[in-house]
C-alpha positions in Angstrom: -0.9 -13.0 -34.9 -4.4 -12.7 -33.8 -6.1 -9.3 -34.3 -8.3 -7.8 -31.6 -10.6 -5.0 -32.3 -11.8 -2.9 -29.1 -14.6 -0.7 -29.5 -15.7 2.0 -27.3 -17.4 5.3 -27.4 -18.0 7.0 -24.1 -15.9 8.3 -21.0 -16.9 5.2 -18.6 -16.0 2.7 -21.6 -12.6 4.2 -22.0 -11.9 4.3 -18.3 -12.7 0.6 -17.9 -11.0 -0.5 -21.1 -7.8 1.3 -21.1 -6.3 -1.2 -18.6 -7.6 -3.9 -20.8 -5.8 -2.5 -23.9 -2.7 -1.9 -22.1 -2.8 -5.7 -20.8 -3.7 -7.1 -24.2 -0.8 -4.8 -25.8 1.7 -6.3 -23.5 0.9 -10.0 -24.8 3.1 -11.1 -27.9 1.0 -12.7 -30.7 -1.6 -10.2 -30.4 -2.5 -7.2 -32.6 -4.8 -4.7 -30.7 -6.6 -2.2 -32.8 -9.1 0.6 -31.1 -12.1 2.0 -32.6 -13.7 4.9 -31.0 -17.3 5.8 -31.9 -17.1 9.3 -29.9 -20.6 8.8 -28.6 -19.2 11.2 -25.9 -16.8 13.3 -27.6 -15.3 15.8 -24.9 -15.6 13.4 -22.2 -14.0 10.4 -24.2 -11.1 12.6 -25.3 -10.2 13.5 -21.6 -9.6 9.9 -20.7 -7.6 9.2 -24.0 -5.3 11.8 -23.1 -4.6 10.8 -19.5 -4.3 7.0 -20.6 -2.1 8.2 -23.5 -4.3 6.4 -26.0 -4.6 7.3 -29.6 -7.4 5.5 -31.3 -6.6 3.6 -34.4 -10.1 4.5 -35.9 -12.2 7.3 -34.8 -15.8 7.4 -36.3 -16.8 10.5 -34.6 -20.5 9.9 -34.6 -21.6 12.5 -32.0 -24.3 14.8 -33.1 -26.2 17.2 -30.7 -29.5 16.0 -29.7 -29.5 12.9 -32.0 -32.3 10.1 -31.1 -31.3 6.9 -29.7 -32.6 5.2 -33.0 -30.5 7.5 -35.3 -27.5 7.0 -33.1 -28.1 3.2 -33.1 -28.4 3.1 -36.8 -25.1 5.1 -37.6 -23.3 3.0 -35.0 -24.3 -0.2 -36.5 -23.5 0.7 -40.2 -20.3 2.6 -39.1 -19.0 -0.2 -37.0 -19.9 -2.8 -39.5 -17.8 -1.1 -42.1 -14.7 -0.8 -39.8 -15.2 -4.7 -39.1 -15.1 -5.4 -42.8 -12.1 -3.4 -43.3 -10.1 -4.7 -40.2 -11.4 -8.3 -40.3 -10.8 -8.9 -36.5 -10.5 -12.4 -35.0 -12.2 -10.9 -31.9 -14.2 -8.0 -30.9 -14.1 -6.5 -27.3 -17.0 -4.4 -26.0 -17.8 -2.9 -22.6 -20.6 -2.3 -20.5 -24.0 -1.2 -21.6 -23.7 1.5 -24.1 -25.2 2.0 -27.6 -21.7 1.3 -28.9 -21.2 -1.9 -27.0 -24.7 -3.3 -28.3 -24.2 -2.2 -31.8 -20.6 -3.4 -31.6 -21.5 -6.8 -30.7 -24.4 -7.0 -33.2 -22.3 -5.9 -36.1 -19.6 -8.5 -35.0 -22.5 -11.1 -34.7 -23.5 -10.3 -38.4 -20.1 -11.2 -39.5 -19.7 -14.4 -37.1 -16.9 -12.7 -35.2 -16.7 -13.8 -31.6 -17.3 -11.1 -29.0 -15.7 -10.5 -25.4 -18.1 -8.6 -23.2 -16.1 -6.8 -20.4 -18.4 -6.0 -17.3 -20.9 -8.7 -18.2 -23.8 -9.8 -16.4 -25.0 -6.6 -14.6 -28.8 -6.8 -14.2 -31.4 -4.4 -12.5 -34.3 -6.4 -13.5 -36.3 -3.5 -14.8 -35.6 -2.8 -18.5 -36.5 0.9 -18.0 -34.1 1.4 -15.1 -31.3 2.2 -16.2 -32.8 3.1 -19.5 -31.7 1.8 -22.2 -28.6 0.3 -20.7 -30.4 -2.7 -19.2 -31.4 -3.8 -22.5 -28.2 -3.1 -24.2 -26.6 -5.5 -21.7 -29.2 -8.2 -22.3 -28.8 -7.9 -26.1 -25.0 -8.5 -26.0 -25.2 -11.4 -23.5 -26.4 -14.2 -26.0 -24.1 -12.9 -28.7 -20.9 -13.0 -26.6 -18.2 -15.8 -26.6 -16.5 -14.6 -23.6 -18.3 -13.0 -20.6 -16.1 -11.1 -18.1 -18.4 -10.7 -15.1 -17.0 -8.4 -12.4 -18.6 -10.2 -9.5 -20.0 -13.6 -8.5 -23.4 -12.0 -8.5 -22.8 -10.9 -12.0 -21.8 -14.4 -13.2 -25.1 -15.9 -11.5 -27.2 -13.7 -13.4 -25.6 -14.8 -16.7 -26.0 -18.6 -15.7 -29.7 -17.8 -15.0 -29.9 -16.7 -18.5 -28.4 -20.2 -19.7 -25.1 -18.7 -20.8 -22.6 -21.5 -20.9 -20.7 -21.6 -17.6 -17.4 -22.2 -19.2 -17.6 -19.0 -21.1 -18.1 -17.0 -17.8 -15.1 -15.5 -15.9 -15.2 -13.5 -12.8 -12.5 -11.1 -13.0 -13.4 -7.9 -10.9 -14.2 -4.5 -12.4 -11.6 -3.0 -14.5 -12.7 0.3 -13.1 -10.7 -0.4 -9.9 -7.7 -1.1 -12.1 -8.1 2.4 -13.7 -8.9 4.1 -10.3 -5.7 2.7 -8.8 -3.6 3.5 -11.7 -4.7 7.2 -12.1 -4.6 7.9 -8.2 -0.8 6.6 -8.5 -0.4 9.0 -11.4 -1.9 11.8 -9.4 0.0 11.2 -6.3 3.3 11.0 -8.2 2.4 14.2 -10.1 0.0 16.4 -8.3 -0.3 18.9 -11.2 -2.5 16.3 -13.0 -5.3 17.5 -10.7 -4.2 20.7 -9.6 -7.3 22.2 -11.1 -9.1 21.6 -8.0 -6.7 23.4 -5.8 -8.9 26.6 -5.6 -11.9 24.5 -4.6 -10.0 22.6 -2.0 -8.9 26.0 -0.6 -12.4 27.6 -0.8 -14.1 24.8 1.1 -11.5 24.0 3.7 -12.8 22.9 6.9 -16.1 22.1 5.3 -17.6 18.5 4.8 -17.7 17.9 0.9 -20.5 16.3 -0.9 -19.6 15.2 -4.4 -22.6 15.1 -6.7 -22.9 13.6 -10.2 -26.2 13.1 -11.9 -27.0 12.5 -15.5 -29.5 9.6 -15.8 -32.3 9.8 -18.5 -34.9 8.3 -16.1 -34.3 11.2 -13.8 -34.9 14.0 -16.4 -37.7 16.3 -15.4 -39.2 16.2 -12.0 -36.5 13.9 -10.6 -33.7 16.3 -11.7 -35.6 19.3 -10.3 -35.9 17.5 -6.9 -32.3 16.7 -6.9 -31.6 20.3 -7.6 -33.8 21.4 -4.8 -32.2 18.9 -2.4 -28.7 20.1 -3.3 -29.7 23.6 -2.4 -31.1 22.4 0.9 -27.9 20.4 1.6 -25.6 23.3 0.9 -27.6 25.8 3.1 -25.7 24.3 6.1 -22.6 26.3 7.1 -20.4 23.2 7.8 -21.1 21.6 4.4 -20.0 22.2 0.6 -20.9 20.6 -2.6 -18.7 19.9 -5.5 -20.9 19.2 -8.4 -19.3 18.5 -11.9 -22.4 19.1 -14.1 -23.1 16.7 -17.0 -23.3 19.0 -20.3 -26.8 17.4 -21.2 -29.2 20.3 -21.6 -31.6 18.4 -19.3 -29.3 18.7 -16.4 -27.9 22.1 -17.2 -31.1 24.0 -17.6 -32.5 22.6 -14.3 -29.5 23.3 -12.2 -29.4 26.9 -13.6 -32.9 27.3 -12.9 -33.3 25.9 -9.5 -29.8 26.2 -7.9 -28.4 29.4 -9.7 -25.3 30.6 -8.0 -24.8 29.5 -4.3 -21.8 30.1 -2.0 -21.3 26.6 -0.9 -22.0 25.0 -4.2 -19.1 24.7 -7.1 -20.6 23.8 -10.3 -17.9 22.9 -12.6 -17.5 21.5 -16.0 -17.1 17.7 -16.1 -14.0 16.7 -14.5 -11.2 14.7 -16.4 -10.2 11.5 -14.8 -7.4 12.6 -12.6 -9.5 15.5 -11.2 -12.5 13.2 -10.6 -10.2 10.8 -8.6 -8.8 13.5 -6.4 -12.6 14.7 -6.1 -13.4 11.3 -4.7 -10.6 11.5 -2.3 -11.8 14.8 -1.1 -15.3 13.9 -0.6 -17.0 12.8 2.6 -20.0 11.4 1.0 -20.8 10.9 -2.8 -24.5 11.5 -4.0 -24.9 10.0 -7.4 -27.1 8.3 -10.1 -24.1 7.0 -12.0 -23.4 3.2 -12.3 -19.6 3.5 -12.3 -19.3 5.9 -9.2 -21.0 3.0 -7.2 -18.0 1.0 -7.7 -15.2 3.6 -7.7 -16.3 5.5 -4.4 -16.0 2.3 -2.2 -12.7 1.6 -3.3 -11.7 4.8 -1.6 -13.8 4.4 1.5 -16.6 6.7 0.5 -20.2 6.1 1.3 -22.4 6.4 -1.7 -26.1 7.6 -2.0 -27.7 6.3 -5.0 -30.4 8.4 -6.5 -32.3 5.5 -8.3 -34.9 3.2 -7.7 -33.0 0.2 -8.7 -29.4 -0.6 -9.2 -27.5 -3.3 -11.6 -24.8 -3.1 -8.9 -26.6 -4.8 -5.9 -23.3 -5.9 -4.6 -22.6 -2.5 -3.1 -25.9 -2.2 -1.6 -25.4 -5.8 0.0 -21.9 -4.9 1.1 -23.2 -1.7 2.8 -21.1 0.7 0.7 -24.0 2.0 -1.1 -27.6 2.9 -0.4 -30.6 3.3 -2.9 -32.6 6.5 -2.0 -34.5 7.5 -5.1 -35.0 11.1 -6.1 -37.4 12.1 -3.5 -36.1 15.6 -2.1 -36.8 15.1 1.5 -35.2 11.6 1.3 -32.0 12.8 -0.2 -31.7 15.6 2.5 -32.5 13.1 5.4 -30.0 10.7 4.1 -27.2 13.0 3.6 -27.7 14.8 7.0 -27.7 11.3 8.7 -24.3 10.5 7.4 -23.1 14.1 8.1 -24.5 14.0 11.8 -24.1 10.3 12.8 -20.4 9.3 12.9 -21.4 5.5 13.4 -23.7 5.6 10.4 -20.9 7.1 8.2 -18.1 4.8 9.5 -20.2 1.8 8.7 -20.6 2.6 5.1 -17.1 3.9 4.8 -15.4 0.9 6.3 -17.7 -1.6 4.4 -15.9 -4.1 2.2 -15.6 -3.1 -1.5 -17.1 -5.9 -3.6 -15.8 -4.8 -7.0 -12.2 -6.1 -7.3 -8.6 -5.9 -6.4 -7.2 -3.9 -9.3 -5.9 -6.9 -11.3 -9.1 -7.5 -13.6 -7.3 -6.3 -16.8 -4.6 -8.9 -16.5 -7.1 -11.7 -15.8 -9.1 -10.7 -18.9 -6.1 -10.5 -21.2 -5.0 -13.9 -20.1 -8.3 -15.6 -20.9 -8.5 -13.7 -24.3 -4.9 -14.7 -25.1 -5.6 -18.3 -24.2 -8.6 -18.5 -26.0 -7.3 -17.2 -29.2 -4.2 -19.4 -28.9 -6.8 -22.3 -28.0 -4.5 -22.9 -24.9 -6.3 -24.5 -22.0 -6.2 -22.7 -18.6 -3.3 -23.9 -16.3 -3.9 -26.2 -13.6 -3.5 -23.5 -10.9 -5.9 -21.3 -12.6 -8.0 -21.0 -9.4 -5.2 -19.4 -7.6 -5.3 -16.6 -10.2 -9.0 -16.2 -10.1 -10.8 -13.2 -8.0 
């Protein structure tokens, strides 16, 4: 039996890894252990509940207001102790968080191979997204297996001299999670019934779904976003659904600038079934998130990205997403264009989703199992590739 230790700590990691955990657990000859750092406590627990996952190890490292260096130190030592106790044959990390970076580094210190899910995303600017861009670059030379979601991501890894035979283009596992959750909600609408009142309240209006939490937008950028939301919601035909990230740098600005507005529903962060329903309800998505740039196109929703750069250029190239920054007037103009020009809206809504077909987790699990068993790829492997 080969032992795999899957490490994650935030809501996005949990969403993107639960399909992988399920796929690995279905393969005989593998023991799958899960360790959560709880870098995001409440938001993480929401995903664990819907995915019916009970972590084997919970480090519970979240502290209010802790600095990045304190968090990094606690993660590195905590995960190192877990690896000493578990002695895994492979460590799996996902994405670009402090948990992923320190998990890879702790494994490297013990000469344990690392598999990196969602490898190869690059913005080209080490401060945007910050600190995620550098976290990903630290994991890359450590990882033994690189699961790139797209050809663009794979090419970025090859440019960094990552060995081509360690790179596997799989699609993004968030599409797996999105389809799985949408099917669950369709079969049991009570899983997302918490939005029933908002759906009734805003019936007949064009709905804008807003998410914002990026560190690089704190301060003036966040204030500009808040003012833009207020101007957008002033239209009688528009409503805004805004699950507000709990970070005080977001909450305080929205309280001060937005206050209470009839056409703005500010809610607590949505669990994943409710978020998937919200995506389905929305006409347009306004976000600075990374993962939402992948999820919204899968449901045919135009995405306006409040950043100067993105590590997911595939959406921009495909026409599903558009970079608009945080200038107040630009945000309002771009939203109004999509609201008032059906052709512009349709062009983004109908664009090809470049992020996968919903079978990424199975591809990842197959590569991991064959690697641990030292079994070569089947001759028809190309037929199973993305």
